[in-house]
C-alpha positions as CSV (number, residue, x, y, z in Angstrom):
1,M,-28.9,-64.9,-128.5
2,R,-32.4,-63.5,-128.8
3,E,-34.5,-62.7,-125.7
4,F,-38.1,-63.9,-125.1
5,L,-40.7,-63.0,-122.5
6,V,-42.2,-66.3,-121.4
7,E,-45.3,-66.6,-119.2
8,I,-45.7,-70.0,-117.7
9,T,-48.8,-71.5,-116.0
10,T,-48.3,-75.0,-114.5
11,T,-51.3,-77.2,-113.9
12,V,-50.7,-80.5,-112.2
13,P,-52.9,-83.2,-113.7
14,E,-55.6,-84.5,-111.5
15,G,-54.7,-87.8,-109.8
16,T,-50.9,-87.1,-109.8
17,S,-49.3,-88.3,-106.6
18,Q,-47.6,-85.8,-104.3
19,E,-44.4,-87.8,-104.6
20,E,-44.4,-87.2,-108.4
21,V,-45.1,-83.5,-108.0
22,D,-42.3,-83.2,-105.5
23,R,-39.9,-85.2,-107.7
24,R,-40.6,-83.0,-110.7
25,R,-40.4,-79.7,-108.8
26,A,-37.0,-80.7,-107.4
27,A,-35.8,-81.7,-110.8
28,E,-37.2,-78.4,-112.2
29,A,-35.2,-76.4,-109.7
30,V,-32.0,-78.2,-110.7
31,R,-32.7,-77.7,-114.4
32,A,-33.5,-74.0,-114.0
33,R,-30.1,-73.5,-112.3
34,E,-28.4,-75.3,-115.2
35,L,-30.2,-73.1,-117.8
36,A,-29.3,-70.0,-115.9
37,A,-25.7,-71.0,-115.8
38,A,-25.8,-71.6,-119.5
39,G,-27.3,-68.2,-120.1
40,N,-30.7,-69.4,-121.3
41,L,-32.6,-68.2,-118.2
42,A,-31.9,-64.5,-117.5
43,R,-34.6,-63.6,-115.0
44,L,-37.7,-65.2,-113.4
45,W,-40.5,-63.8,-111.4
46,R,-43.8,-65.0,-109.8
47,P,-46.6,-62.4,-109.7
48,V,-47.8,-61.9,-106.1
49,G,-50.7,-64.2,-105.3
50,E,-50.5,-66.1,-108.5
51,L,-49.3,-69.5,-109.5
52,R,-47.6,-68.6,-112.7
53,S,-44.1,-67.4,-113.6
54,I,-42.9,-64.7,-115.9
55,G,-39.3,-64.8,-117.2
56,V,-36.8,-63.6,-119.7
57,W,-35.3,-66.5,-121.5
58,R,-32.6,-66.6,-124.2
59,A,-32.1,-68.8,-127.2
60,A,-30.8,-68.5,-130.8
61,D,-34.4,-68.5,-132.0
62,E,-37.9,-69.5,-131.0
63,A,-37.5,-73.1,-132.3
64,E,-34.4,-73.6,-130.1
65,L,-36.2,-72.0,-127.1
66,H,-39.1,-74.5,-127.3
67,E,-37.0,-77.6,-128.2
68,K,-33.7,-77.2,-126.4
69,V,-34.6,-74.9,-123.5
70,L,-38.2,-75.0,-122.3
71,G,-38.7,-78.5,-123.7
72,T,-36.1,-79.8,-121.2
73,L,-37.9,-78.6,-118.2
74,P,-39.3,-81.5,-116.1
75,L,-42.6,-79.7,-115.6
76,R,-43.0,-78.8,-119.3
77,P,-45.7,-81.4,-119.9
78,W,-47.9,-79.6,-117.3
79,M,-47.1,-76.1,-118.6
80,T,-49.1,-73.7,-120.7
81,L,-46.7,-71.1,-122.3
82,T,-47.1,-67.7,-123.9
83,V,-43.9,-66.7,-125.7
84,T,-43.2,-63.2,-126.8
85,P,-40.0,-62.4,-128.8
86,L,-38.3,-59.2,-127.5
87,E,-36.0,-56.7,-129.1
88,P,-34.2,-53.7,-127.6
89,H,-36.2,-50.5,-127.2
90,P,-34.5,-47.3,-128.4
91,N,-35.2,-45.7,-125.0
92,D,-34.0,-48.6,-122.9
93,P,-31.7,-47.2,-120.2
94,G,-29.7,-50.5,-120.2
95,P,-28.2,-52.1,-117.2
96,A,-27.6,-50.0,-114.1
97,R,-24.2,-48.4,-114.2
98,A,-22.0,-47.8,-111.1
């Protein structure tokens, strides 16, 4: 699978009920756990003081990432995405070793 850096900004549409927001956020948490278990969501961060997320996501290609991974998120209709394909750097120290 390829890796992608994905920056996500979620904007709740004006006039959306708090019940709908709460329902979608709860469903989003469930879906994120499922995608992590499937290996599609590797890491996820929230910059301090900001209402956006930055994550490392995995998919076979960018089309699959949009259609079968990010497109399945309950909050996706409210999201603005910036997707950057990643490749290994020759100086990457790799995962920490014991």
